[in-house]
C-alpha positions as CSV (number, residue, x, y, z in Angstrom):
1,M,-110.5,-97.0,172.8
2,N,-109.3,-98.0,176.2
3,L,-112.3,-97.9,178.5
4,R,-110.2,-97.4,181.6
5,L,-109.7,-93.7,180.9
6,D,-113.3,-92.9,180.2
7,N,-114.3,-89.9,182.3
8,V,-111.0,-90.1,184.3
9,P,-110.0,-86.6,185.4
10,I,-106.4,-86.0,184.5
11,L,-104.4,-82.8,185.1
12,V,-101.6,-82.2,182.5
13,V,-98.9,-79.9,183.7
14,D,-96.1,-78.7,181.4
15,D,-94.8,-75.2,180.5
16,D,-94.3,-76.2,176.9
17,E,-97.7,-75.5,175.3
18,D,-97.1,-78.0,172.4
19,I,-96.2,-80.9,174.7
20,R,-99.1,-80.1,177.0
21,A,-101.5,-79.9,174.1
22,G,-100.2,-83.1,172.5
23,I,-100.5,-85.1,175.8
24,A,-104.0,-83.6,176.5
25,L,-105.2,-84.5,173.0
26,A,-103.9,-88.1,173.3
27,L,-105.6,-88.6,176.7
28,R,-108.8,-86.9,175.5
29,V,-109.0,-89.4,172.6
30,E,-108.8,-92.2,175.2
31,G,-111.9,-90.6,176.9
32,A,-110.2,-88.8,179.8
33,N,-111.5,-85.4,181.1
34,I,-108.5,-83.1,180.8
35,L,-107.4,-80.1,182.9
36,Q,-104.2,-78.2,182.0
37,A,-101.7,-76.1,183.9
38,A,-98.7,-74.2,182.5
39,D,-96.7,-73.7,185.8
40,G,-96.4,-75.2,189.2
41,N,-98.6,-72.6,191.0
42,E,-101.4,-73.1,188.5
43,A,-101.0,-76.9,188.9
44,V,-101.6,-76.6,192.7
45,V,-104.6,-74.3,192.2
46,M,-106.1,-76.7,189.6
47,W,-105.4,-79.7,191.8
48,R,-107.1,-78.1,194.9
49,A,-110.2,-77.0,192.8
50,H,-110.8,-80.2,190.9
51,E,-108.8,-83.1,192.6
52,P,-108.1,-85.0,189.5
53,R,-107.4,-88.7,189.8
54,V,-104.2,-88.5,187.7
55,V,-101.5,-85.8,187.3
56,V,-99.0,-85.9,184.4
57,L,-96.3,-83.6,185.8
58,D,-93.2,-82.0,184.2
59,M,-90.3,-81.5,186.6
60,M,-88.9,-78.2,185.3
61,L,-91.7,-75.7,185.7
62,P,-91.9,-71.9,186.2
63,K,-93.0,-70.5,189.6
64,R,-92.9,-73.9,191.4
65,S,-91.0,-77.0,190.4
66,G,-92.6,-80.3,189.7
67,F,-90.9,-81.6,192.9
68,L,-92.6,-78.9,195.0
69,V,-95.9,-79.6,193.3
70,L,-95.4,-83.3,194.0
71,E,-94.8,-82.6,197.7
72,E,-98.0,-80.6,197.9
73,L,-100.0,-83.3,196.2
74,G,-98.6,-85.9,198.5
75,E,-99.8,-84.1,201.6
76,S,-103.4,-84.7,200.5
77,S,-105.6,-87.2,202.3
78,S,-106.2,-88.8,198.9
79,P,-103.2,-88.1,196.7
80,P,-103.5,-88.6,192.9
81,I,-101.6,-91.0,190.7
82,V,-98.6,-88.9,189.6
83,V,-96.6,-89.6,186.4
84,M,-93.6,-87.3,186.1
85,V,-92.6,-86.7,182.5
86,T,-89.3,-84.9,182.2
87,A,-86.2,-84.4,180.0
88,N,-84.0,-84.9,183.1
89,E,-82.5,-88.4,183.0
90,G,-80.6,-88.0,186.3
91,R,-81.0,-91.0,188.6
92,R,-80.8,-88.8,191.7
93,H,-83.8,-86.8,190.4
94,E,-85.7,-90.0,189.8
95,A,-84.9,-91.4,193.2
96,Y,-86.0,-88.2,194.9
97,A,-89.2,-88.1,192.9
98,R,-90.0,-91.7,193.9
99,S,-89.1,-90.9,197.6
100,I,-91.8,-88.1,197.6
101,G,-94.5,-90.1,196.0
102,V,-94.2,-90.2,192.2
103,H,-95.8,-93.4,190.8
104,A,-93.9,-93.4,187.4
105,Y,-91.0,-91.4,186.0
106,L,-90.7,-91.2,182.3
107,T,-88.1,-89.3,180.3
108,K,-88.9,-87.2,177.3
109,P,-89.6,-87.7,174.5
110,V,-92.2,-90.2,175.8
111,P,-94.3,-92.0,173.2
112,L,-97.9,-91.2,173.9
113,E,-98.8,-94.9,173.8
114,T,-96.3,-95.5,176.6
115,L,-97.8,-92.7,178.7
116,I,-101.3,-94.0,178.2
117,R,-100.3,-97.5,179.0
118,T,-98.4,-96.3,182.2
119,I,-101.5,-94.4,183.4
120,T,-103.9,-97.3,182.8
121,D,-101.5,-99.8,184.4
122,L,-101.2,-97.6,187.5
123,M,-105.0,-97.2,187.7
124,V,-105.4,-101.0,187.8
125,D,-102.7,-101.5,190.5
């Protein structure tokens, strides 16, 4: 087990229930405390209520896009580490995400080991 995720609050945001559950399970096995949201509005509500240290964020979400969620999180006085996980491989989308504060941009399908390593590496930086 990677001790760096023990008790780390992580919000997993994806409208695909299977993807969300898989990511949540993998992070929970590493010791993280998991919150979940299925759409952009729910993600913002969960973020405001719990202020998790890390957000794993899909780009294409119902109700509010991942970009709009990212903009909202970036306005916080203590923004979280945000890892965007998306099926969109467009360089313009990645560049825009980075310009508004995403810490890592991973394209689906993302091996869970890669996601976990990305999160732990960002927490150390």
